[in-house]
C-alpha positions as CSV (number, residue, x, y, z in Angstrom):
1,M,0.0,0.0,0.0
2,I,1.0,3.6,-0.4
3,G,2.5,5.2,2.7
4,T,4.7,8.1,3.7
5,P,8.3,7.5,4.8
6,N,8.8,8.2,8.5
7,N,12.2,7.5,10.1
8,G,13.1,4.7,7.8
9,R,9.9,2.8,7.8
10,L,6.5,3.0,6.0
11,R,3.4,4.1,7.9
12,L,0.1,2.7,6.4
13,A,-2.2,5.5,5.2
14,F,-5.6,4.0,5.9
15,S,-7.2,2.6,9.0
16,L,-9.2,0.3,6.9
17,V,-6.1,-1.5,5.7
18,N,-4.9,-1.8,9.3
19,G,-8.1,-3.5,10.3
20,S,-9.4,-0.7,12.5
21,Q,-13.1,0.2,12.8
22,D,-12.4,4.0,13.3
23,L,-13.1,4.9,9.6
24,G,-16.8,5.0,9.1
25,P,-19.0,6.1,6.2
26,D,-19.0,9.7,7.5
27,S,-15.2,9.8,7.4
28,T,-14.8,9.0,3.7
29,P,-14.7,11.8,1.1
30,V,-18.1,13.0,0.1
31,S,-17.5,13.5,-3.6
32,H,-15.8,11.4,-6.2
33,A,-16.8,13.4,-9.3
34,G,-14.3,13.4,-12.1
35,S,-12.7,10.1,-11.0
36,E,-12.9,6.8,-12.8
37,C,-14.4,5.3,-9.6
38,G,-17.4,7.6,-9.7
39,A,-19.6,7.1,-6.7
40,I,-18.3,3.6,-6.1
41,E,-17.2,2.9,-2.5
42,F,-15.5,-0.1,-1.1
43,T,-16.0,-1.5,2.3
44,R,-13.8,-3.8,4.2
45,E,-15.9,-6.8,3.2
46,D,-15.7,-5.8,-0.5
47,V,-11.9,-5.6,-0.3
48,E,-11.6,-8.9,1.5
49,A,-14.0,-10.5,-0.9
50,L,-12.1,-9.1,-3.9
51,V,-8.7,-10.2,-2.5
52,S,-9.9,-13.7,-1.6
53,E,-11.9,-14.1,-4.8
54,K,-10.8,-17.2,-6.8
55,M,-11.0,-17.6,-10.5
56,K,-14.0,-19.8,-11.6
57,S,-14.4,-21.2,-15.0
58,K,-16.3,-24.1,-16.5
59,N,-13.4,-25.4,-18.5
60,K,-10.0,-24.9,-17.1
61,F,-8.5,-25.2,-20.5
62,N,-10.7,-22.4,-21.8
63,Y,-7.9,-19.8,-21.6
64,K,-10.0,-17.1,-23.3
65,E,-12.7,-17.3,-20.7
66,R,-10.0,-17.4,-18.0
67,C,-8.2,-14.4,-19.5
68,E,-11.5,-12.4,-19.7
69,N,-12.2,-13.3,-16.1
70,M,-8.7,-12.3,-15.1
71,M,-9.0,-9.0,-17.1
72,E,-12.3,-8.3,-15.3
73,Y,-10.7,-9.1,-11.9
74,I,-7.7,-6.9,-12.7
75,K,-10.0,-4.1,-13.8
76,R,-11.8,-4.3,-10.4
77,L,-8.5,-4.4,-8.6
78,R,-7.4,-1.3,-10.5
79,L,-10.7,0.4,-9.7
80,C,-10.2,-0.5,-6.0
81,I,-6.6,0.7,-6.0
82,R,-7.6,4.0,-7.7
83,W,-10.4,4.4,-5.1
84,F,-7.8,3.9,-2.3
85,Q,-5.4,6.3,-4.0
86,E,-8.1,9.0,-4.3
87,L,-9.1,8.4,-0.7
88,E,-5.5,8.7,0.3
89,G,-5.2,11.9,-1.6
90,E,-8.3,13.3,0.0
91,Y,-6.9,12.4,3.5
92,A,-3.5,13.8,2.6
93,F,-5.3,17.0,1.5
94,E,-7.3,17.1,4.7
95,Q,-4.1,16.5,6.7
96,E,-2.4,19.3,4.8
97,K,-5.4,21.6,5.5
98,L,-5.2,20.7,9.2
99,R,-1.5,21.4,9.3
100,S,-2.0,24.7,7.6
101,A,-4.8,25.5,10.0
102,L,-2.5,24.5,12.9
103,E,0.3,26.7,11.6
104,L,-2.1,29.6,11.1
105,T,-3.4,29.1,14.6
106,E,0.2,29.0,16.0
107,R,1.0,32.1,13.9
108,R,-2.0,33.9,15.2
109,C,-1.1,32.8,18.8
110,Y,2.4,34.2,18.3
111,E,1.0,37.4,16.8
112,M,-1.4,37.7,19.6
113,E,1.4,37.2,22.1
114,M,3.5,39.8,20.4
115,A,0.6,42.2,20.3
116,L,-0.2,41.6,23.9
117,K,3.5,42.0,24.8
118,N,3.6,45.3,22.9
119,K,0.3,46.4,24.5
120,D,1.6,45.3,27.9
121,E,4.8,47.4,27.4
122,E,2.8,50.4,26.3
123,M,0.4,50.0,29.2
124,N,3.4,49.6,31.6
125,L,4.9,52.9,30.2
126,I,1.6,54.7,30.4
127,I,1.1,53.4,34.0
128,L,4.6,54.4,34.9
129,E,4.1,57.9,33.5
130,L,0.7,58.1,35.2
131,R,2.2,56.9,38.5
132,N,4.9,59.5,38.3
133,S,2.4,62.2,37.5
134,L,0.1,60.9,40.3
135,A,3.1,61.0,42.7
136,S,3.9,64.6,41.7
137,L,0.3,65.6,42.0
138,Q,0.0,63.9,45.3
139,E,3.2,65.7,46.5
140,Q,1.8,69.0,45.3
141,L,-1.6,68.2,46.9
142,V,0.2,67.3,50.2
143,K,2.2,70.5,50.0
144,E,-0.9,72.6,49.3
145,E,-2.7,70.8,52.1
146,S,0.2,71.5,54.4
147,E,0.3,75.2,53.4
148,K,-3.5,75.4,53.7
149,K,-3.3,73.8,57.1
150,A,-0.5,76.2,58.2
151,A,-2.5,79.1,56.9
152,M,-5.6,77.8,58.8
153,D,-3.5,77.4,61.9
154,S,-2.1,80.9,61.6
155,L,-5.6,82.2,60.9
156,V,-6.9,80.5,64.0
157,K,-4.0,81.8,66.0
158,E,-4.6,85.3,64.7
159,K,-8.3,85.1,65.4
160,E,-7.5,83.8,68.9
161,A,-5.0,86.7,69.3
162,Q,-7.6,89.2,68.1
163,D,-10.2,87.8,70.4
164,S,-7.7,88.0,73.3
165,I,-6.8,91.5,72.3
166,E,-10.4,92.5,72.1
167,R,-11.0,91.0,75.5
168,S,-7.9,92.7,76.9
169,K,-9.0,96.0,75.3
170,A,-12.5,95.7,76.8
171,S,-11.0,94.9,80.2
172,L,-8.5,97.8,79.8
173,S,-11.3,100.1,78.8
174,E,-13.3,99.1,81.9
175,E,-10.2,99.5,84.1
176,L,-9.5,102.9,82.5
177,D,-13.1,104.0,83.2
178,K,-12.7,102.8,86.8
179,V,-9.3,104.6,87.1
180,R,-10.7,107.7,85.6
181,A,-13.6,107.6,88.1
182,E,-11.2,106.9,90.9
183,L,-8.9,109.7,89.6
184,D,-11.8,112.2,89.7
185,S,-12.8,111.1,93.2
186,A,-9.1,111.3,94.2
187,N,-8.8,114.7,92.7
188,Q,-11.8,115.8,94.7
189,R,-10.4,114.3,97.8
190,I,-7.1,115.9,97.1
191,A,-8.8,119.3,96.7
192,S,-10.7,118.8,100.0
193,I,-7.5,117.6,101.7
194,N,-5.6,120.6,100.4
195,D,-8.3,122.9,101.8
196,M,-8.2,121.0,105.1
197,Y,-4.4,121.1,105.0
198,K,-4.5,124.9,104.5
199,L,-7.0,125.2,107.4
200,L,-4.8,122.9,109.5
201,Q,-1.7,125.0,108.6
202,E,-3.5,128.1,109.7
203,Y,-4.7,126.4,112.9
204,N,-1.2,125.1,113.4
205,S,0.2,128.6,113.0
206,S,-2.3,130.0,115.4
207,L,-1.5,127.1,117.8
208,Q,2.2,127.9,117.4
209,I,1.5,131.6,118.2
210,Y,-0.6,130.6,121.2
211,N,2.0,128.1,122.3
212,S,4.7,130.8,122.0
213,K,2.5,133.0,124.1
214,L,2.0,130.2,126.7
215,Q,5.7,129.5,126.7
216,T,6.3,133.3,127.4
217,D,3.7,133.2,130.2
218,V,5.3,130.0,131.6
219,T,8.7,131.7,131.5
220,A,7.3,134.7,133.2
221,A,5.6,132.5,135.8
222,H,8.8,130.6,136.4
223,E,10.6,133.9,136.8
224,T,7.9,135.0,139.2
225,I,8.2,131.7,141.1
226,K,11.9,132.1,141.2
227,R,11.5,135.6,142.5
228,G,9.0,134.2,145.1
229,E,11.5,131.5,146.1
230,K,14.2,134.1,146.3
231,E,11.9,136.3,148.3
232,R,10.9,133.3,150.5
233,L,14.5,132.4,151.0
234,A,15.2,136.1,151.8
235,A,12.2,136.0,154.1
236,V,13.5,132.9,155.8
237,E,16.8,134.4,156.2
238,N,15.2,137.6,157.5
239,L,13.1,135.3,159.7
240,H,16.2,133.7,161.1
241,N,17.7,137.0,161.4
242,L,14.7,138.5,163.0
243,R,14.1,135.5,165.4
244,G,15.7,137.5,167.9
245,E,13.5,140.2,167.1
246,H,10.5,137.8,167.4
247,K,8.6,139.7,169.6
248,S,9.2,143.0,168.1
249,L,8.8,141.9,164.9
250,Q,5.9,139.4,165.4
251,D,3.5,141.9,163.8
252,Q,5.8,142.1,160.9
253,L,6.1,138.3,160.9
254,T,2.4,137.8,161.0
255,S,2.1,140.2,158.1
256,S,4.9,138.5,156.3
257,I,3.3,135.0,156.9
258,A,0.0,136.4,155.6
259,S,1.8,137.8,152.6
260,Q,3.6,134.6,152.3
261,D,0.4,132.6,152.3
262,G,-1.0,134.9,149.6
263,V,2.2,134.3,147.6
264,M,1.8,130.6,148.1
265,K,-1.8,130.6,147.0
266,Q,-0.7,132.7,144.0
267,K,2.0,130.2,143.5
268,D,-0.4,127.2,143.6
269,A,-2.7,129.0,141.3
270,L,0.1,129.6,138.9
271,L,1.2,126.0,139.2
272,N,-2.3,124.8,138.4
273,E,-2.5,127.1,135.5
274,V,0.9,125.9,134.2
275,A,-0.3,122.2,134.6
276,C,-3.4,123.1,132.6
277,L,-1.3,124.8,130.0
278,R,1.0,121.8,129.8
279,M,-2.0,119.5,129.4
280,E,-3.4,121.7,126.6
281,L,0.1,121.9,125.0
282,H,0.4,118.1,125.2
283,Q,-3.1,117.7,123.7
284,I,-2.2,120.2,121.0
285,K,1.0,118.3,120.2
286,D,-1.0,115.1,119.9
287,D,-3.4,116.8,117.6
288,R,-0.5,118.2,115.6
289,D,1.1,114.7,115.3
290,Q,-2.3,113.2,114.3
291,Y,-2.8,116.0,111.8
292,Q,0.8,115.5,110.5
293,Q,0.1,111.8,110.1
294,Q,-3.1,112.5,108.3
295,A,-1.2,115.0,106.1
296,Q,1.5,112.4,105.4
297,S,-1.1,109.7,104.5
298,L,-2.9,112.3,102.3
299,A,0.4,113.2,100.7
300,V,1.1,109.4,100.1
301,E,-2.4,109.0,98.6
302,A,-1.8,112.1,96.5
303,S,1.4,110.7,95.2
304,K,-0.3,107.5,94.5
305,Y,-3.0,109.3,92.6
306,K,-0.4,111.2,90.8
307,E,1.3,107.9,89.9
308,L,-2.1,106.5,88.9
309,A,-2.6,109.5,86.7
310,T,0.8,108.9,85.2
311,N,0.0,105.2,84.8
312,S,-3.4,106.1,83.2
313,S,-1.5,108.1,80.6
314,G,0.8,105.0,80.0
315,L,-2.3,102.8,79.8
316,E,-3.8,105.2,77.3
317,E,-0.6,105.0,75.3
318,K,-0.6,101.2,75.7
319,C,-4.3,101.0,74.6
320,L,-3.4,103.2,71.6
321,S,-0.5,101.0,70.6
322,Q,-2.6,97.9,71.1
323,G,-5.3,99.5,69.0
324,N,-2.6,100.1,66.3
325,Q,-1.5,96.4,66.7
326,I,-5.1,95.3,66.4
327,Q,-5.4,97.3,63.2
328,I,-2.2,95.7,61.9
329,L,-3.5,92.3,62.9
330,H,-6.8,93.1,61.1
331,D,-4.8,94.0,58.0
332,Q,-2.8,90.8,58.3
333,L,-6.0,88.8,58.9
334,A,-7.5,90.3,55.7
335,V,-4.3,89.5,53.8
336,A,-4.4,85.9,55.3
337,E,-8.0,85.6,54.4
338,R,-7.2,86.7,50.8
339,K,-4.4,84.2,50.7
340,L,-6.6,81.5,52.1
341,Q,-9.2,82.3,49.5
342,M,-6.6,82.1,46.8
343,S,-5.2,78.9,48.2
344,D,-8.8,77.5,48.4
345,T,-9.3,78.4,44.8
346,F,-5.9,76.9,43.8
347,A,-6.7,73.8,45.9
348,L,-10.1,73.5,44.3
349,E,-8.5,73.8,40.9
350,K,-5.8,71.2,41.9
351,R,-8.5,69.0,43.3
352,K,-10.5,69.3,40.0
353,E,-7.3,68.5,38.1
354,F,-6.5,65.7,40.5
355,E,-10.1,64.3,40.1
356,G,-9.6,64.5,36.3
357,Q,-6.2,62.8,36.6
358,K,-7.8,60.2,38.9
359,E,-10.6,59.5,36.4
360,I,-7.9,59.2,33.7
361,I,-6.0,56.8,35.9
362,E,-9.1,54.8,36.7
363,E,-9.8,54.6,33.0
364,L,-6.3,53.5,32.4
365,H,-6.6,51.0,35.2
366,K,-9.7,49.7,33.6
367,C,-7.9,49.5,30.3
368,L,-5.0,47.8,32.1
369,E,-7.3,45.4,33.8
370,D,-9.0,44.7,30.4
371,A,-5.5,44.2,28.9
372,E,-4.4,42.0,31.7
373,F,-7.7,40.0,31.5
374,K,-7.2,39.7,27.7
375,L,-3.6,38.7,28.4
376,I,-4.7,36.1,30.9
377,E,-7.3,34.9,28.6
378,G,-4.8,34.8,25.8
379,E,-2.4,32.9,28.0
380,K,-5.2,30.5,28.9
381,L,-6.0,30.2,25.2
382,R,-2.4,29.6,24.4
383,K,-2.1,27.0,27.1
384,K,-5.3,25.4,26.0
385,L,-4.2,25.4,22.3
386,H,-0.7,24.2,23.4
387,N,-2.3,21.4,25.5
388,T,-4.6,20.5,22.6
389,I,-1.7,20.4,20.2
390,L,0.3,18.2,22.7
391,E,-2.8,16.0,23.1
392,L,-3.2,15.8,19.3
393,K,0.5,15.0,19.0
394,G,0.4,12.7,21.9
395,N,3.5,14.1,23.5
396,I,4.7,13.6,27.1
397,R,4.6,17.0,28.8
398,V,7.7,17.9,30.8
399,F,8.0,20.4,33.6
400,C,11.4,21.5,34.9
401,R,12.0,22.5,38.5
402,V,15.2,23.8,40.1
403,R,15.5,23.4,43.8
404,P,16.8,26.3,45.9
405,Q,20.2,26.4,47.5
406,L,20.3,24.6,50.9
407,A,22.3,25.5,53.9
408,D,24.4,22.4,53.7
409,D,25.3,22.7,50.0
410,S,28.9,22.8,49.2
411,S,30.2,26.4,48.8
412,S,33.5,25.6,47.0
413,N,32.3,26.7,43.6
414,H,30.2,29.8,43.4
415,G,29.5,29.8,39.6
416,K,25.9,30.3,38.6
417,V,24.8,27.1,36.7
418,F,21.2,28.0,35.6
419,S,19.7,31.2,34.0
420,Y,16.2,31.9,32.9
421,P,15.6,33.9,29.6
422,T,13.1,36.7,29.9
423,V,12.0,36.7,26.3
424,M,8.2,36.9,26.2
425,E,7.9,34.0,23.7
426,Y,9.9,31.6,26.1
427,L,9.0,33.2,29.4
428,D,8.7,30.5,32.1
429,R,9.4,27.9,29.5
430,S,13.1,27.9,28.8
431,I,16.2,27.4,30.9
432,D,19.9,27.9,30.1
433,M,22.7,25.9,31.6
434,T,26.4,26.7,31.7
435,H,28.7,23.7,31.9
436,N,32.5,23.7,31.2
437,G,32.2,27.2,29.6
438,Q,29.4,26.1,27.2
439,K,25.9,27.3,27.2
440,H,23.1,24.8,26.7
441,S,19.5,26.0,26.1
442,F,16.3,23.9,26.7
443,I,12.6,24.6,26.2
444,F,10.0,22.7,28.1
445,D,6.2,23.1,28.8
446,K,7.0,24.9,32.0
447,V,10.1,25.9,34.0
448,F,9.9,26.6,37.7
449,M,12.6,28.8,39.3
450,P,13.9,28.0,42.8
451,D,11.7,30.6,44.6
452,V,8.5,29.0,43.3
453,S,6.2,27.6,46.0
454,Q,4.5,24.2,46.1
455,E,1.1,25.8,45.6
456,E,2.3,27.5,42.4
457,V,3.6,24.2,41.1
458,F,0.4,22.4,41.9
459,V,-1.7,25.1,40.1
460,E,0.0,24.1,36.8
461,I,-1.0,20.4,37.2
462,S,-4.4,20.9,38.8
463,Q,-6.2,20.5,35.4
464,L,-4.3,17.3,34.8
465,V,-5.5,16.0,38.1
466,Q,-9.0,17.0,37.2
467,S,-8.7,14.9,34.1
468,A,-8.6,11.8,36.3
469,L,-12.0,12.6,37.6
470,D,-13.2,13.1,34.0
471,G,-12.3,9.6,33.1
472,Y,-8.7,9.8,31.7
473,K,-5.6,7.9,32.7
474,V,-3.2,10.4,34.2
475,C,0.5,9.7,35.1
476,I,2.8,12.2,36.8
477,F,6.3,11.1,37.7
478,A,9.4,12.9,39.1
479,Y,12.8,12.3,37.6
480,G,16.2,13.6,38.6
481,Q,19.4,12.9,40.4
482,T,19.7,12.1,44.1
483,G,19.1,15.2,46.3
484,S,17.4,17.3,43.5
485,G,14.0,17.6,45.3
486,K,11.9,14.8,43.7
487,T,10.4,13.5,47.0
488,Y,9.9,17.1,48.2
489,T,8.0,17.9,45.0
490,M,5.8,14.8,45.2
491,M,5.3,14.4,49.0
492,G,6.4,17.8,50.5
493,K,7.8,18.3,54.0
494,P,5.9,16.5,56.8
495,G,4.3,18.6,59.5
496,Q,4.3,21.8,57.4
497,P,1.0,22.4,55.6
498,D,2.3,25.2,53.4
499,E,4.9,22.9,51.9
500,K,2.7,19.9,51.0
501,G,3.6,18.1,47.9
502,L,1.7,17.3,44.7
503,I,0.3,14.0,46.1
504,P,-1.4,15.5,49.2
505,R,-2.7,18.5,47.2
506,S,-4.0,16.3,44.4
507,L,-5.9,14.2,46.9
508,E,-7.4,17.4,48.5
509,Q,-8.5,18.7,45.1
510,I,-10.1,15.4,44.2
511,F,-12.1,15.0,47.3
512,Q,-13.2,18.7,47.2
513,T,-14.3,18.3,43.6
514,I,-16.2,15.2,44.5
515,Q,-18.1,17.0,47.2
516,A,-18.9,19.8,44.7
517,L,-20.1,17.3,42.0
518,Q,-22.5,15.6,44.3
519,H,-25.0,18.4,43.6
520,Q,-24.9,17.4,39.9
521,G,-25.7,13.8,40.7
522,W,-22.2,12.3,40.6
523,R,-21.2,9.6,43.0
524,Y,-17.6,8.4,43.1
525,E,-15.7,5.4,44.5
526,M,-11.9,5.6,45.1
527,Q,-9.4,2.7,45.4
528,V,-5.8,3.3,46.5
529,S,-2.7,1.2,46.3
530,M,1.0,2.0,47.0
531,L,4.0,0.0,46.0
532,E,7.7,0.4,45.6
533,I,10.2,-1.2,43.2
534,Y,13.3,-2.1,45.2
535,N,16.1,-3.9,43.5
536,E,13.8,-4.9,40.7
537,T,11.3,-6.4,43.2
538,I,7.8,-5.2,43.8
539,R,6.9,-4.5,47.5
540,D,3.4,-3.8,48.7
541,L,3.6,-0.8,51.1
542,L,0.1,-1.3,52.4
543,S,0.4,-4.9,53.2
544,T,-0.8,-5.8,56.8
545,N,2.0,-8.5,56.9
546,R,5.0,-6.2,56.7
547,D,7.5,-9.2,56.6
548,S,5.8,-10.7,53.6
549,S,7.4,-8.1,51.3
550,R,10.8,-8.1,52.9
551,F,13.8,-10.2,51.8
552,E,14.4,-13.5,53.5
553,N,17.7,-15.0,52.4
554,G,17.6,-13.1,49.1
555,V,14.1,-14.3,48.3
556,T,10.9,-12.4,48.9
557,G,8.0,-13.9,50.7
558,K,5.4,-13.0,48.1
559,Q,5.9,-12.6,44.3
560,Y,3.9,-9.9,42.6
561,M,3.1,-10.2,38.9
562,I,2.4,-7.3,36.4
563,K,-0.3,-8.1,33.8
564,H,-1.7,-5.9,31.0
565,D,-5.2,-6.6,29.5
566,T,-6.5,-5.8,26.1
567,N,-8.0,-2.5,27.2
568,G,-4.6,-1.1,28.2
569,N,-5.2,-1.6,31.9
570,T,-2.5,-2.9,34.2
571,Q,-3.0,-5.2,37.2
572,V,-0.6,-6.3,39.9
573,S,-1.5,-9.6,41.4
574,D,-2.0,-9.9,45.2
575,L,-1.6,-6.1,45.7
576,T,-3.4,-4.6,48.6
577,I,-6.2,-2.3,47.4
578,V,-7.9,0.0,49.9
579,D,-11.3,1.7,49.4
580,V,-11.0,5.3,50.7
581,Q,-13.7,8.0,51.4
582,S,-11.7,11.0,52.5
583,S,-8.3,12.6,52.2
584,R,-7.6,11.9,55.8
585,E,-7.7,8.2,55.2
586,V,-5.3,8.6,52.2
587,S,-3.0,10.7,54.3
588,F,-2.9,8.0,56.9
589,L,-2.1,5.4,54.2
590,L,0.7,7.7,52.9
591,D,2.3,8.0,56.3
592,R,2.1,4.3,56.6
593,A,3.7,3.7,53.2
594,A,6.4,6.3,54.0
595,Q,7.4,4.4,57.1
596,S,7.6,1.2,55.0
597,R,9.5,2.7,52.1
598,S,13.2,2.0,51.7
599,V,15.5,4.9,52.4
600,G,19.2,5.2,53.1
601,R,22.0,7.6,53.7
602,T,24.6,8.4,51.0
603,Q,27.3,11.1,50.6
604,M,24.9,13.0,48.3
605,N,21.8,12.9,50.4
606,E,21.0,12.4,54.1
607,Q,17.8,10.5,53.4
608,S,18.0,9.1,49.9
609,S,15.0,7.2,48.4
610,R,16.4,3.7,47.5
611,S,13.3,2.6,45.5
612,H,10.7,3.8,43.0
613,F,7.5,4.8,44.8
614,V,4.2,4.4,42.9
615,F,0.9,5.8,44.2
616,T,-2.2,4.8,42.3
617,M,-5.8,5.9,42.7
618,R,-8.5,4.5,40.6
619,I,-11.6,6.7,40.4
620,T,-15.0,5.3,39.3
621,G,-17.8,7.8,38.9
622,V,-21.5,7.3,38.1
623,N,-24.0,10.1,37.3
624,E,-27.4,8.9,38.6
625,S,-29.3,11.4,36.5
626,T,-27.6,10.8,33.1
627,E,-26.4,7.2,33.9
628,Q,-23.0,8.2,32.6
629,Q,-20.1,6.2,34.0
630,V,-16.4,7.2,33.9
631,Q,-13.3,5.4,35.0
632,G,-10.1,7.4,35.7
633,V,-6.7,6.4,37.0
634,L,-4.2,8.8,38.7
635,N,-0.6,7.5,38.9
636,L,1.8,9.6,41.0
637,I,5.3,8.3,40.9
638,D,8.5,9.3,42.8
639,L,11.4,7.7,41.0
640,A,14.6,6.9,42.9
641,G,17.4,9.4,42.1
642,S,20.1,8.6,39.6
643,E,23.6,8.8,41.1
644,R,27.2,8.1,40.3
645,L,29.1,5.7,42.4
646,S,32.2,8.0,42.5
647,K,30.1,10.7,44.2
648,S,27.7,8.7,46.3
649,G,30.4,6.4,47.8
650,S,27.9,3.6,48.1
651,T,29.1,0.2,49.3
652,G,27.5,-3.1,50.3
653,D,23.7,-3.0,50.1
654,R,23.8,0.7,49.0
655,L,26.0,-0.4,46.1
656,K,23.4,-3.0,45.0
657,E,20.6,-0.5,45.4
658,T,22.5,2.1,43.3
659,Q,23.2,-0.5,40.5
660,A,19.5,-1.6,40.5
661,I,18.3,2.1,40.4
662,N,20.7,3.0,37.6
663,K,19.7,-0.1,35.6
664,S,16.0,0.7,35.8
665,L,16.5,4.3,34.9
666,S,18.7,3.2,32.0
667,S,15.9,0.9,30.9
668,L,13.5,3.9,31.1
669,A,16.0,5.9,28.9
670,D,16.1,3.0,26.4
671,V,12.2,3.0,26.2
672,I,12.2,6.8,25.7
673,F,14.8,6.6,22.9
674,A,12.9,3.8,21.2
675,L,9.7,5.8,21.4
676,A,11.4,8.9,20.1
677,K,12.8,7.0,17.1
678,K,9.4,5.2,16.5
679,E,11.0,1.8,16.5
680,D,8.9,-1.3,16.1
681,H,10.1,-2.8,19.3
682,V,10.1,-0.9,22.5
683,P,11.9,-2.7,25.4
684,F,9.3,-2.3,28.1
685,R,10.1,-5.6,29.7
686,N,13.7,-4.8,30.4
687,S,12.8,-3.6,33.9
688,K,9.8,-3.8,36.3
689,L,9.6,0.0,36.2
690,T,9.2,0.3,32.5
691,Y,6.8,-2.6,32.3
692,L,4.6,-1.1,35.0
693,L,4.7,2.3,33.2
694,Q,4.0,0.8,29.7
695,P,0.4,2.1,29.5
696,C,1.6,5.6,30.6
697,L,4.5,5.7,28.1
698,G,3.0,3.9,25.1
699,G,-0.7,4.0,25.5
700,D,-3.6,6.6,25.7
701,S,-2.6,8.2,29.0
702,K,-2.0,11.9,29.8
703,T,1.6,11.8,31.0
704,L,3.7,14.5,32.7
705,M,7.3,14.3,33.8
706,F,8.9,16.5,36.4
707,V,12.6,16.8,35.9
708,N,14.2,18.0,39.1
709,L,17.6,19.7,39.1
710,S,20.2,20.6,41.7
711,P,21.7,24.1,41.6
712,E,25.1,22.9,42.9
713,P,27.9,23.4,40.4
714,S,29.4,20.0,41.4
715,S,26.2,18.4,40.0
716,A,26.2,20.2,36.7
717,G,27.2,17.1,34.7
718,E,24.3,15.0,36.1
719,S,21.9,18.0,35.6
720,L,22.9,18.3,32.0
721,C,22.2,14.6,31.5
722,S,18.8,15.0,33.1
723,L,17.9,18.0,30.9
724,R,18.9,16.1,27.7
725,F,16.8,13.1,28.8
726,A,13.8,15.4,29.6
727,A,14.1,16.9,26.1
728,R,14.0,13.4,24.6
729,V,10.9,12.6,26.7
730,N,9.2,15.8,25.6
731,A,9.7,14.9,22.0
732,C,8.0,11.4,22.4
733,E,4.6,10.8,20.9
734,I,2.6,8.2,22.8
735,G,-0.8,8.6,21.3
736,T,-3.9,10.7,21.9
737,P,-5.5,10.4,25.4
738,R,-8.8,8.6,25.4
739,R,-11.6,9.0,27.9
740,Q,-12.7,5.7,29.5
741,L,-16.5,5.4,29.6
742,N,-16.8,1.7,30.1
743,I,-19.0,0.3,32.8
744,R,-17.3,-0.8,36.0
745,T,-17.7,-4.5,36.7
746,S,-18.4,-6.0,40.0
747,N,-14.9,-7.6,40.2
748,S,-12.8,-4.7,39.0
749,R,-9.1,-4.6,40.0
750,L,-6.9,-1.6,40.3
751,S,-5.2,-0.5,37.0
752,Y,-1.9,1.4,36.5
753,G,-2.8,2.3,32.9
């Protein structure tokens, strides 16, 4: 038959010739006008009957009849061949149309990406300019607001000062009125005191005159008394002298005594008058002192009133100066009010301008949101088209993840091994590696940088996990050298919810989606199994008899056989299968399996996985309303890490484990290379791992590989080998995924397909 050359072998052009039932009447070309075949169509039965037809003739020696029959047979064969050739041409034309449509779609996607990139750059520039203008406007607004606030504060202070000045002015006016009234009364009192002082001065002068007269009288009286004393003394002397002459002079003595008595009376009267005059003089002195004190107090009050009058003039001057200050403050207040009005007007204009700019920014934000939404939608469309293309091609999808630097990594070499191009076309899809001075570039479906979280990684595979609920076979496995982060990617870090791996997050999503789909009539049943391939031997990690899967004198207690049925499903005999209803049950089983898994310490990793871990969940769903039944399988595989004996330093059992791991991974590489070259024979049976993964690598499964890389420069050689192997895997075509809608039987077993 006619075929197209593909890698050195012929590929048959028609499914009819291959014996498939996929080509129906609707798939054949509609028109055969202009061909020799006309409207003649051949079915499989017609072709088989034509090929198996035998020549029949009545007489075997009648060569003419046999020749005519042969010519008729050859004519029908040629007609059938021409029909097949035309059908092949039609399909080749349709294939070319599909290829051109695919190229046009890819070209449109690229143009759309470029347009979105240009639009994004323009929007970023516009947003940057608007942010700068917004920042300047906000600074101006803040400055104006601060100036306005300062002006308002000064205005308030000026108003408060004006109010205080008004209050002080009023109080000073009241005090001035009081002082003026007191000054008038003081002036009146001063006038009356002056009059009284004049009268007192006149009275004092008269008293002084009277006093001088009294002093003159007293002096005269004293002189008279002295004269009387002298006369008395003279009389006594005369009496002594005239004692002898007592008798003769008795008459004279009697007369002298009588005169002396009169003098004594006169003397007593004068003494009494002097005493009275002294008392009057003392009283006059007291009155004079009192009047002097009153005059002094009045003089003090007069001086006070004079000082008060002087102070009142100072207060009047102060009131006048304060009035001038108040007038100046009024002028300043008017100027401040005008400035405030101008600033309010300017602030209003700026506010209007700010509102306009804000509206423009909001419109630009809306445009940016629309552009971002269109960009996101375009990215979703690109991913969808990319996934569709990959599904049509049947390629194995490959995600690359670089683990971050750890505290115990060697620090002898500080060279940067990996870099990530920022070109929009290959953003988050390409990785560059520098090794021995040479740069190697690789492009995958997704590249995760070291700072990417577990949640961001899971978001990229969440739709693939959803496909298992939709009835597809899904396989996700992690590949890489020892210590590159495979187990962390798949299982996460125990006890830290933020660092859960893909397996726990996939289980949470599955059970959450099952809860949400119950309202649509879907009911699901889940079965879980977990096994490991250790030294090319299958171990059941959920077996209740832990010792049954361990080595006893080099021979296992139970042998597990891998079987594939005609539907592409895989069964492992005697494997423990557990029905689960919640993610908590599966988490318990995962912890139990992790305790049973084989791990060991090497020079490259403190806890190195020494076996291939396979987690399988079979999902059977039934829609009670539509009676639709789906069967999906989710395989999550953590492969053991490849390692070199020169670096790991393995000996004894670790050496045997390393050899078995490297052998199974080498068999996986042989299978990938055979698939990439489209060879007739693919060596799936070379190892238990490849034979178990046969439906995932060569069937109708949706398969994704994580290639994990270590950033250490000492591991650059092994990382380069992993990247090259991942590129080979990404180029493999394994067939278009097919949804399983077959009805679940009562005695169904768990499948790895």
